[in-house]
N, C-alpha and C positions, 0 to 999 in steps of 0.2 A: 053848633055847640063847641065850646073850647075843649081841647084835649090836653091834659097834663101828662107829658111823657116823664115817667118816674121810675126809679128803682122799685122793685117789688116790696111787698110787705115783709117784715122780718123783726125779730126780737119782740113780737107781740104788738108792733106799731104799724101805722099806715104805710110807712116805708122804712127801709134800712137807713135812708139818708135824712138827716135833720133838715137839709135844705129843701128836700122834696116835701117834708111835713110842713115846713114854713110856707111853701108855695100853695099847698092844699088849704091851709088855714086862711091864707089871703083870698083864695078863690071863694071859699065858703063865705067869708065876710063881705066880699065884693057884691054878692047877689047874682053874679054871672052864672048861667048854666054851664056845667063842665062835667067832664068824665075823665077817669084815669086810663092811661095806656101804659102797661108795664113793659119795661125792657131791661136787659142786663148789660148790654154792650153799647156804650154811648159813643163809640169811636167815629160813627158817621154823623154825630150831632155837632152843632156849633160848639167850638172850644173843646170838643170831645168830653163833654160833661152833661150831667143831668142835675136839675130838672130843665126841661124845655117846654114851653107852652105853644101849642099849635093854635094859631088864631087866623082870622080872615086876612090879617096883615102879614102873615108868614110866621115863621118860627121865632119865638122870643126866648133867648138863652139866658140862663142864670136867674136865681131867685130875685136878685136886685133888678134885673131887666124886666122880670115878670111884674114886680111891684110897680116899676115905672109905667109899664103898659097899662096895668089895671088902674093906676091913678090917672092916667090919660083918658081912660074911659069914664072917670067920675068917682072912683073909689077914693076914700080918704081914711087911711088907717090910723091917723093921729088927729081925728076930728075933735075940735074943741080945745086943742092944746095951744098954748102961746108959742111964740117963736123960740123962746128960751127952752120951753119943755120939749119942743121938736128937736132942738139941738141935743137934749139929754137922750131922747129916744134913739137918735142916730148913734150916739156913743154906746148905748147898750147893744144896739145891733152889731156894731163892730167888735165889742168885747166878746159877745157870744160867738160870732163867726170866726174871729181871728185869735181867740185865746181859749175859750171853752172848746172850740172846734179842734184845736191842737191837742188838748187833753183827751178828747174823744178818740182821735186818731191814735195817740199813744196807747190808750187803754185797749183799743180793739186790735191793733196790729203789732204792738211791741211788748205786750204782756203775755208771757208764755202760759200763764195759768188760764188766761181768757181766750187765747188764740184758737184752740180747738173748737170752741162753740162759735166763734166768729167765722172761722173757715167753713164750718158745716152749714151756717146760715147763708153766707154770701155765695158760696160755691155749691149750694145744694143741688143745682141741676147737673153738676159734674158727677159722674159715677164715683162712688166712695173710694175705690182703689186708686183713682187718679187725682183725687182732690189735692193732696199735698204737693204733688208734682206740678199741677197747674197753678196752684195758689202761691207757691213759694216765690216765683219771680216777682209777682205783684206785691207780696208782702215785703220783699227785700227792697223794692223801689220806694215804698212808703217809709220803711225804716231808714233808708238813706236820706230821704227828705227830712225826716224828723231829726236826724243827726245833724244835717246841714243847718236846719233852722235853729237847733240848739236845745229844744226841750228834752230830747232823749239823752242829753249829756248830764242832766241833773240826776241826783239820787231820787228814789221813791219819796223819801221824806221831804226833800226840797220841792218836788213837784206838788205834793199834797199841800205844802205851805202856800205855794203860789195859787193853787186852786182855791184854797180857803179864803184867800184875799178877794177872790171873785164872789164866792158863795156868801160871805158874811154880809155884804151890802144888799145882795138880792134878798136874803132872809130878813134883814133889818126892815126893808121896805114892805115886803109882803106879809110881815107879821102885823103891820099896822093898817094895811089896806088890801083890797082884793088883788090888785094888779100893780105892776111896777110904778105906773104913773098915776094911780088913783082908782076910781070906781069902774073904769072902762078898760077893756083890752086895747092896747096900742101896738104899734110896730115893734116896740121893745119886747113885749111878751111873745110876739109872733116869731122872734128869733131866739130869745133866751129859753123859753119853755121847750121847744123842740130839741135843743142841745142837752138840756138837763134831763129830759125824759129819755133821751137816747142813752145817756150815761146810766141812768137808773135801770133801764131795761136790758142792757147788753148782757150782763152776766153776774150772777150772784157771787162768783169767785173774785170779782173785782173789788178792791179796797174802795174805789170811788163809788161803785154801786151801793156798797154797804153804808158808806157815809151819807148818801142821799136817802136810802131806805130808813135810816135811823133818825132822820130829820123830819119831824111832824109838820113843821111850818112849811118847808119846801115841798113836801109831798102834798100838803093841802093846796098849795099854790098851783102845782101841776094839775091836780084834780079839777080845780076851778077852771083852768084854761081848757082842758079837754072836755069838760062838761058844758062849758059855754059855747064852744065851737066844736061840736062832734064831727068826726070825719067818717066817711063811708068805709 
């Protein structure tokens, strides 16, 4: 049986990491038997990251690597799509993971109103009196990365404007059809939905969470994805 090495549950979700949620969704759709194996410290893992899939071929690192391996076993997450449509799904994957993902990091690690909840979720195994001391260097490293990348340099209003530019096309498509590419879940949904639901669930104190909670179309879309591919 395959084992998905994943960050633990958190924020009411299968995992604190949208990349781990994406990988679990792919495993469910692939039809392969699998189990979860939770861990908090990925420093001994390839690339020092999670998720990692333990397979008969060895450890497969990164959600894209996991996708490649599952497709090599016969899965097709974009079945029935044209070459042009497959190009669109790849663009959606990259938008989710490289732009929505940055907004999720900013929201969780750089918003002082949200940080206490995030700290207590992610560092829950650490005794409470020590959590701030242990978490502070990790938070600082991520904050520095966001500053270097540039998203942290914008004002809150500027960041929300940029995020809206992503949310509007997602809403436009899912208001007309069940999923981003039509009547079936594709790789686009397997990346976009985990990042949106992670934003939605992280904290009621977040402006982004409120934006998503108040959007009936996007909430209905996320419900369709989670109901179609329920995770253990």
